[in-house]
C-alpha positions as CSV (number, residue, x, y, z in Angstrom):
1,M,120.7,71.0,125.5
2,S,123.2,73.8,126.1
3,V,122.3,77.4,126.6
4,S,124.0,80.5,127.8
5,S,122.8,82.0,131.1
6,E,123.8,85.4,129.7
7,T,121.7,85.2,126.6
8,S,118.8,82.9,127.5
9,F,115.6,83.5,129.4
10,C,112.5,81.4,130.3
11,L,108.9,82.4,130.2
12,Q,107.8,80.5,133.3
13,G,104.4,78.9,134.2
14,G,102.2,80.4,131.5
15,F,99.5,78.7,129.4
16,V,101.1,77.9,126.0
17,V,98.8,78.4,122.9
18,D,101.3,77.1,120.3
19,G,99.5,78.2,117.0
20,S,98.5,74.7,116.0
21,G,94.9,74.9,117.3
22,R,95.9,72.6,120.2
23,P,94.2,73.6,123.5
24,P,96.4,75.7,125.9
25,F,98.7,73.8,128.2
26,Q,100.8,75.0,131.1
27,A,104.5,75.0,130.3
28,N,107.7,76.9,130.3
29,V,109.3,78.4,127.2
30,L,113.1,78.6,127.0
31,I,114.5,81.2,124.6
32,D,118.2,81.7,123.7
33,Q,119.8,83.8,120.9
34,G,116.5,84.5,119.2
35,K,115.3,81.0,119.0
36,I,112.9,78.8,121.0
37,I,115.1,76.2,122.6
38,D,112.6,74.2,124.7
39,I,109.0,74.0,125.7
40,S,108.5,71.9,128.8
41,Q,106.1,71.3,131.6
42,E,109.1,70.7,133.9
43,F,111.2,73.4,135.4
44,I,113.9,74.5,133.0
45,A,117.2,75.0,134.7
46,G,120.1,77.0,133.2
47,A,118.2,80.0,131.9
48,G,119.6,83.3,132.7
49,Q,116.3,84.8,133.7
50,H,113.0,83.3,134.7
51,I,110.0,85.6,133.8
52,D,106.9,84.7,135.8
53,C,103.9,84.3,133.4
54,T,101.6,82.6,135.8
55,G,98.0,83.1,134.7
56,K,99.0,84.6,131.4
57,Y,99.0,83.1,127.9
58,I,102.0,82.6,125.8
59,A,101.5,82.6,122.0
60,P,103.5,82.9,118.8
61,G,103.9,86.5,117.6
62,F,100.9,87.5,115.6
63,I,101.1,87.6,111.8
64,D,99.1,90.3,110.0
65,A,97.7,88.4,107.0
66,H,96.9,91.5,105.0
67,S,99.2,94.5,105.5
68,H,100.6,97.5,103.6
69,M,103.3,98.3,106.1
70,D,106.1,97.3,103.6
71,Y,105.8,100.9,102.3
72,Y,106.5,102.2,105.8
73,A,109.3,99.7,106.3
74,A,111.0,101.2,103.2
75,T,111.2,104.5,105.1
76,E,113.4,102.8,107.7
77,N,111.5,104.5,110.5
78,P,110.6,102.0,113.3
79,E,108.2,104.5,115.0
80,F,105.5,103.7,112.4
81,F,105.3,100.1,113.8
82,D,104.6,101.0,117.5
83,S,100.8,100.7,117.3
84,F,101.2,97.3,115.6
85,T,103.7,96.0,118.2
86,R,101.3,97.0,121.0
87,Q,98.8,94.6,119.3
88,G,101.2,91.7,119.5
89,I,102.0,91.8,115.7
90,T,105.6,90.6,115.0
91,S,105.3,89.9,111.2
92,F,103.5,91.2,108.2
93,I,102.2,89.8,104.9
94,G,103.0,92.7,102.6
95,G,102.5,93.7,99.0
96,N,98.7,93.5,99.0
97,C,96.0,94.9,96.7
98,G,98.3,95.2,93.8
99,F,100.7,97.6,95.6
100,S,104.3,96.9,96.5
101,P,107.3,99.1,97.0
102,C,109.1,97.4,94.1
103,A,108.3,97.5,90.4
104,A,109.3,96.3,87.0
105,K,110.9,99.7,86.2
106,K,111.9,101.8,89.2
107,D,112.6,104.8,87.0
108,G,110.8,106.2,84.0
109,P,107.9,108.4,83.0
110,H,105.5,106.7,85.4
111,K,107.6,107.0,88.6
112,P,105.4,109.8,90.1
113,L,102.5,107.3,90.0
114,L,104.5,104.7,91.9
115,D,105.5,107.2,94.6
116,N,102.0,108.5,95.1
117,T,99.8,105.4,95.7
118,L,97.3,104.6,98.5
119,F,99.7,105.6,101.2
120,E,101.2,108.8,102.4
121,V,104.7,107.8,103.1
122,P,107.1,110.4,104.6
123,S,110.5,110.1,103.0
124,D,113.1,112.3,101.4
125,K,113.7,109.6,98.8
126,S,111.5,107.3,96.7
127,V,110.4,104.2,98.5
128,V,110.1,102.3,95.2
129,M,112.8,99.8,94.6
130,D,114.0,97.5,91.8
131,D,113.2,94.3,93.5
132,L,112.5,92.5,96.8
133,H,116.2,91.9,97.4
134,C,116.7,95.7,97.6
135,F,113.7,95.9,100.0
136,D,115.2,93.1,102.2
137,Q,118.5,94.9,102.2
138,T,116.9,98.2,103.3
139,L,115.0,96.4,106.0
140,A,118.1,94.6,107.3
141,Q,120.0,97.9,107.5
142,S,117.2,99.6,109.4
143,D,116.1,99.5,113.1
144,I,112.9,97.8,112.2
145,E,112.7,94.5,114.0
146,H,109.5,93.0,112.5
147,G,109.4,90.3,109.9
148,F,108.2,90.9,106.3
149,Y,106.9,88.3,103.9
150,S,106.1,90.1,100.7
151,M,104.1,89.6,97.6
152,V,104.7,91.7,94.6
153,G,102.0,94.0,93.4
154,H,100.8,93.4,89.9
155,G,99.4,96.9,89.9
156,S,102.8,98.5,90.8
157,Y,104.6,96.4,88.2
158,R,102.1,97.2,85.5
159,T,102.0,100.9,86.4
160,S,105.8,101.2,86.0
161,I,105.4,99.9,82.4
162,S,102.2,101.5,81.1
163,G,101.0,103.9,83.8
164,Y,97.3,104.1,84.4
165,E,96.3,103.7,80.7
166,A,93.0,101.9,80.3
167,R,94.1,99.3,77.7
168,D,95.6,95.9,77.2
169,L,99.4,95.7,77.2
170,N,101.1,95.3,73.9
171,E,103.3,92.2,73.3
172,S,106.6,93.7,74.5
173,E,105.0,95.3,77.6
174,E,103.3,92.1,78.6
175,E,106.6,90.1,78.1
176,L,108.4,92.6,80.4
177,L,105.6,92.5,83.0
178,F,105.6,88.7,83.3
179,Q,109.4,88.4,83.1
180,K,109.7,90.7,86.1
181,L,106.9,89.1,88.0
182,E,108.5,85.6,87.5
183,E,111.9,86.9,88.6
184,A,110.3,88.2,91.8
185,L,108.7,84.8,92.5
186,G,112.0,83.1,91.9
187,K,113.8,85.5,94.3
188,G,111.5,84.9,97.3
189,A,108.2,86.7,96.8
190,I,105.5,84.7,98.5
191,G,103.0,85.5,95.7
192,I,101.4,88.1,93.5
193,S,98.6,90.5,94.5
194,L,96.0,92.1,92.3
195,G,94.1,95.3,93.0
196,L,91.0,95.1,90.7
197,Q,89.3,98.2,92.1
198,Y,92.4,100.4,91.8
199,K,94.1,101.8,88.7
200,P,95.5,100.0,86.7
201,G,94.0,96.8,88.0
202,V,90.5,98.1,87.2
203,F,91.4,98.0,83.5
204,V,92.9,94.5,83.5
205,S,91.3,91.8,81.4
206,R,90.4,88.3,82.6
207,D,93.0,86.9,80.2
208,E,95.7,88.9,82.0
209,I,94.4,87.7,85.4
210,I,94.5,84.1,84.2
211,K,98.1,84.5,83.2
212,V,99.0,85.9,86.6
213,A,97.2,83.0,88.3
214,K,99.0,80.4,86.1
215,L,102.4,82.0,87.0
216,C,101.6,81.8,90.7
217,K,100.5,78.2,90.2
218,K,103.7,77.3,88.4
219,H,105.8,78.5,91.3
220,G,103.4,77.2,94.0
221,K,102.7,80.7,95.3
222,V,99.6,82.5,96.5
223,M,97.6,85.0,94.3
224,A,95.9,87.5,96.5
225,V,93.0,89.5,95.1
226,H,91.3,92.8,96.0
227,A,88.2,91.9,93.9
228,R,86.3,94.1,91.5
229,A,83.4,94.7,93.9
230,F,82.5,94.5,97.6
231,S,79.0,95.9,97.3
232,K,75.7,94.9,95.8
233,L,76.2,97.4,93.0
234,S,79.6,98.6,91.7
235,G,80.9,100.8,88.9
236,T,83.3,98.0,87.9
237,Y,80.4,95.9,86.5
238,P,77.6,97.0,84.1
239,L,74.9,98.7,86.0
240,K,71.9,96.3,86.1
241,P,70.0,97.2,89.3
242,F,68.0,94.0,89.4
243,G,70.7,91.6,88.3
244,R,73.2,89.5,90.2
245,A,74.8,91.3,93.2
246,H,78.1,92.6,92.0
247,N,80.0,91.5,95.1
248,L,78.8,88.0,94.4
249,L,79.8,88.2,90.8
250,A,83.3,89.3,91.9
251,I,83.6,86.3,94.2
252,E,82.4,84.0,91.4
253,D,84.8,85.5,88.9
254,M,87.8,84.8,91.2
255,I,86.6,81.3,92.0
256,S,86.3,80.6,88.3
257,V,89.9,81.8,87.8
258,A,91.1,79.6,90.7
259,E,89.1,76.6,89.4
260,E,90.5,77.0,85.9
261,T,94.2,77.4,87.0
262,G,94.4,75.6,90.3
263,V,96.0,78.7,91.9
264,R,96.0,79.1,95.7
265,L,93.6,82.1,95.9
266,Q,93.6,84.5,98.8
267,F,90.4,86.7,98.7
268,S,91.4,89.9,100.3
269,H,89.4,91.6,103.1
270,L,85.9,90.0,102.6
271,I,83.5,92.9,103.3
272,F,79.9,93.8,102.5
273,V,79.7,97.5,101.8
274,G,76.2,99.1,102.4
275,K,73.2,97.9,104.3
276,Q,71.6,96.4,101.2
277,T,74.8,94.4,100.6
278,W,74.7,92.9,104.1
279,Q,72.0,90.4,103.0
280,T,74.4,88.8,100.5
281,A,76.8,87.7,103.3
282,A,75.4,84.2,103.8
283,E,75.4,83.5,100.0
284,A,79.0,84.8,99.7
285,L,80.1,82.4,102.4
286,D,78.2,79.6,100.7
287,L,80.0,80.3,97.4
288,I,83.4,80.1,99.1
289,Q,82.4,76.9,101.1
290,N,81.0,75.2,98.0
291,A,84.1,76.0,96.0
292,R,86.3,74.6,98.8
293,E,84.3,71.4,98.8
294,R,84.9,71.2,95.0
295,G,88.6,71.4,95.7
296,V,89.2,75.1,95.0
297,D,92.0,76.4,97.2
298,I,90.5,79.6,98.5
299,C,90.8,81.5,101.8
300,F,89.9,85.0,102.8
301,D,91.0,87.5,105.4
302,I,89.1,90.0,107.6
303,F,89.6,92.9,109.9
304,P,87.3,93.4,112.9
305,Y,85.7,96.8,112.2
306,D,82.8,98.0,110.2
307,C,84.9,100.7,108.6
308,G,87.9,100.5,106.3
309,A,90.5,102.8,104.7
310,T,90.8,103.3,101.0
311,L,91.3,105.9,98.4
312,L,88.4,108.2,97.6
313,N,88.7,107.3,93.9
314,T,87.5,103.7,94.6
315,M,84.0,105.2,94.9
316,F,84.0,106.0,91.1
317,P,83.2,103.7,88.2
318,D,86.0,102.6,85.9
319,W,84.7,104.6,82.9
320,F,85.0,107.8,84.9
321,M,88.4,107.1,86.3
322,A,89.7,106.1,82.8
323,S,88.8,109.6,81.6
324,M,90.2,111.6,84.6
325,P,91.0,114.4,84.9
326,A,88.9,115.6,81.9
327,A,85.8,113.7,83.2
328,A,85.7,115.8,86.3
329,T,84.9,119.0,84.3
330,S,82.8,117.4,81.6
331,M,79.1,118.3,82.0
332,L,77.9,115.0,80.4
333,A,80.3,112.9,82.5
334,R,79.2,114.6,85.7
335,L,75.5,114.2,84.9
336,R,76.0,110.5,84.2
337,L,78.2,110.0,87.3
338,R,75.7,111.8,89.6
339,A,72.8,109.6,88.4
340,E,74.9,106.4,88.8
341,L,76.0,107.4,92.3
342,E,72.5,108.3,93.5
343,V,71.0,105.1,92.1
344,G,73.9,103.0,93.3
345,F,73.9,104.5,96.9
346,R,70.2,103.9,97.2
347,L,70.4,100.3,96.0
348,V,73.5,99.5,98.0
349,G,72.3,101.1,101.2
350,F,75.2,103.5,101.4
351,S,75.3,107.3,101.6
352,Y,77.6,110.4,101.5
353,G,77.3,110.3,105.3
354,D,79.2,106.9,105.3
355,I,82.2,108.4,103.6
356,V,84.5,110.0,106.2
357,V,87.6,111.9,105.0
358,S,90.7,110.6,106.7
359,Y,93.1,112.8,104.7
360,A,91.9,115.4,102.1
361,A,95.3,115.8,100.5
362,C,94.6,119.3,99.4
363,E,94.8,122.7,101.0
364,E,91.2,123.7,100.2
365,Y,89.8,121.0,102.5
366,D,92.5,121.1,105.1
367,G,91.1,120.5,108.6
368,M,88.1,118.5,107.3
369,E,89.5,115.2,108.2
370,G,87.2,113.2,110.4
371,K,84.1,114.7,108.8
372,S,81.8,113.0,106.4
373,I,81.1,114.2,102.9
374,S,77.6,115.2,104.1
375,D,79.1,117.3,106.9
376,I,81.7,118.9,104.7
377,A,79.0,119.8,102.1
378,K,77.0,121.6,104.8
379,L,80.1,123.5,105.9
380,K,81.0,124.5,102.4
381,Q,77.4,125.2,101.4
382,Q,77.6,123.1,98.3
383,S,76.0,119.8,97.2
384,K,77.3,116.5,98.5
385,F,78.1,115.4,94.9
386,N,80.0,118.5,94.1
387,T,81.9,118.2,97.4
388,L,82.9,114.6,96.5
389,L,84.1,115.6,93.0
390,D,85.9,118.7,94.3
391,I,87.9,116.8,96.8
392,L,88.7,114.1,94.2
393,G,90.0,116.7,91.7
394,K,91.8,119.1,94.1
395,S,93.6,116.1,95.7
396,N,94.6,114.7,92.3
397,S,92.7,111.6,93.3
398,Q,94.9,111.1,96.4
399,A,92.3,111.9,99.1
400,R,91.8,109.0,101.5
401,V,88.7,108.0,103.3
402,L,87.3,105.7,106.0
403,N,84.2,104.2,104.6
404,N,81.6,102.9,107.0
405,A,78.8,100.2,106.8
406,Y,81.3,97.5,105.8
407,Y,79.6,94.9,108.0
408,G,76.2,94.5,109.6
409,P,75.4,93.2,113.1
410,G,76.9,89.9,113.8
411,H,78.9,89.6,110.6
412,I,82.4,89.9,112.1
413,E,81.6,87.3,114.8
414,T,80.2,84.9,112.1
415,L,83.2,85.4,109.8
416,M,85.7,84.9,112.6
417,K,84.7,81.3,113.0
418,N,84.7,80.4,109.3
419,P,87.3,77.7,108.5
420,A,88.6,79.7,105.5
421,V,89.3,82.9,107.4
422,L,92.6,84.5,108.5
423,F,93.0,87.7,110.6
424,S,94.5,91.0,109.5
425,T,94.5,94.7,110.0
426,D,94.6,96.1,106.4
427,A,95.8,99.2,108.1
428,W,98.6,101.7,108.1
429,P,99.5,104.8,110.2
430,E,98.1,108.1,108.8
431,L,100.5,111.0,109.0
432,H,97.6,113.5,109.0
433,G,94.0,113.5,109.9
434,L,92.0,110.5,111.1
435,Q,93.5,107.2,112.0
436,N,92.1,103.8,111.1
437,P,91.3,102.1,114.4
438,A,92.5,98.8,112.9
439,A,96.0,100.1,113.1
440,F,95.7,100.2,116.9
441,G,93.3,97.5,118.0
442,S,92.6,94.7,115.5
443,F,94.3,91.7,117.1
444,P,93.3,92.6,120.7
445,R,89.8,93.0,119.4
446,F,89.8,89.5,117.8
447,L,90.9,88.1,121.2
448,Q,88.3,90.2,123.0
449,L,85.5,89.0,120.7
450,S,86.6,85.4,121.2
451,R,86.3,85.9,125.0
452,E,83.1,87.9,125.1
453,Q,81.1,86.3,122.2
454,K,82.5,82.8,122.6
455,N,82.1,82.4,118.9
456,I,85.6,80.8,118.5
457,S,87.9,79.1,121.0
458,L,91.0,80.9,122.1
459,E,93.3,78.3,120.5
460,N,91.5,78.6,117.2
461,C,91.6,82.4,117.4
462,I,95.3,82.3,118.0
463,R,95.8,79.8,115.1
464,K,94.1,82.2,112.6
465,M,96.5,84.9,113.5
466,T,99.6,82.7,113.7
467,G,100.1,79.2,112.4
468,A,97.3,79.2,109.9
469,T,98.6,82.4,108.3
470,A,102.2,81.0,108.1
471,D,100.9,77.8,106.5
472,R,98.7,79.7,104.0
473,F,101.6,81.8,102.7
474,G,104.2,79.0,102.8
475,I,106.3,80.7,105.6
476,S,108.5,78.6,107.7
477,G,110.2,79.2,111.1
478,V,107.4,81.5,112.5
479,G,103.8,81.2,113.4
480,Y,104.3,78.4,116.0
481,L,105.8,77.9,119.3
482,K,108.2,75.1,118.4
483,E,111.7,74.2,119.2
484,G,114.1,75.7,116.7
485,Y,111.5,78.3,115.6
486,Q,112.2,82.1,115.7
487,A,111.4,83.5,119.2
488,D,108.5,85.8,118.1
489,V,106.3,85.5,121.2
490,V,103.4,87.4,122.7
491,V,102.4,87.1,126.4
492,F,98.9,88.4,127.1
493,D,96.2,88.4,129.8
494,Q,93.1,86.8,128.1
495,S,90.8,88.0,130.9
496,A,91.7,91.6,130.2
497,V,92.9,91.9,126.6
498,S,90.8,94.6,124.9
499,D,90.6,97.0,122.1
500,N,90.3,100.6,123.5
501,T,89.5,102.4,120.2
502,S,86.2,104.2,119.9
503,A,84.3,106.6,117.7
504,E,85.8,109.4,119.7
505,D,89.4,108.0,119.8
506,H,90.6,105.9,116.9
507,S,94.2,105.7,118.2
508,A,93.8,104.5,121.8
509,A,96.2,101.8,122.8
510,P,94.9,98.3,123.7
511,V,95.3,96.6,127.1
512,G,96.2,93.1,128.0
513,I,99.1,92.6,125.6
514,E,101.9,92.5,128.2
515,Q,105.0,91.3,126.6
516,V,106.1,91.1,122.9
517,Y,109.3,89.5,121.7
518,I,110.8,89.6,118.2
519,K,113.7,87.2,117.6
520,G,114.0,87.0,121.4
521,K,114.3,90.7,121.8
522,R,111.7,92.2,124.2
523,M,109.9,95.1,122.5
524,S,108.9,98.3,124.2
525,L,105.2,98.7,124.5
């Protein structure tokens, strides 16, 4: 073994948690020129610097299993990644929920729809690119150090071809869509994602989903799915108040696709929206476990908060969104929508008070960020329903919200120990208004819960945020502390690591994450 004393350093005397699920063991980790050179319980001579890690834990850099930070990487601004680095995150799985910053047709009549998606991205140029190669080139030329392993968004590709039209693709459109998706898989995309609650995914037929799944299976890649429903009642299924819970139907639908095609299915952010939906959690996990026992290759990911960021328009049924903007001013459409929302909220256990505006995206509601729809309605002296529709219309469906009541007591702790779960943030930095706490504290919170609740061992917790994620998405060279692997490393104090976000402060920095290295470079925290 030959190393340079000028470029090498050794993390000395810490407890190594290597990402495999193996219990921690005390060892020294030698790093040189961005690679892990040696892991030894003996003193390693020859290193240029020995960094004392006594009493600390040394783990692989954390991999965010469900991220949208590829849009922010496309801006080439490293400051957007600071809150994620402080969590110990060194790599991201991007291109989720049907969104990706590359498309089948970068230019064309639907380009404005591609530039205005779920995320408010500051840039003097479009962040939409022709393919992943362009994205990788942009990233390589920027000052962003983090690793990206990207899926392509079926929704972005489809939008670039047919916009948000609520119809099946014609033969030539479908041929172009699948030609471009297959090209992306052949050029390094780790899978394809679907966003079945977002336009245009909400309009997609099962036949089209099956074709996507078969394409992923053909290339041995993952299909990640933001399902049609995450609550007991949803506008994306026929409203039958006393029928099968819609979130369970959504899980069953995706399991049937995976069973039929053999695709590796990643069920995105398993949540249970609304107090009445919480009672379906045990059955949902049974559905997944039973499918796995039948040989279905299904996993899911979670974030550790009972709130989550999304577009306001996901609150609305597909029939309404398909007729926007005309539906917003139609008396009959509004009457039908109001009745459906009121019945749906009651049956789901959700309310206008659970919808908190994170960014109103319109001048008329500027300054209302951080307030619920109920609070805003009082301030504006108008009904909650009219407030909801007014924000939707005036923001051109671009208003973003933090919805609450995603999990009930004990759900997160139970989900963390499930054998099929991976850990994520599903978060991005907001340029205006209210931040999502997951962008600041997710991974420290997982570690904190592991310590305080003892629901999962430290080594298993680390595995779900490192090696298991790398394995799931077919990524090599990261996710483990192994000789020859990239030196993405986190040093933390397990006795102190904690999420500091609160209801009053969504953007507080965590504590206990002491050192973060990406490709052997120590990051500023």
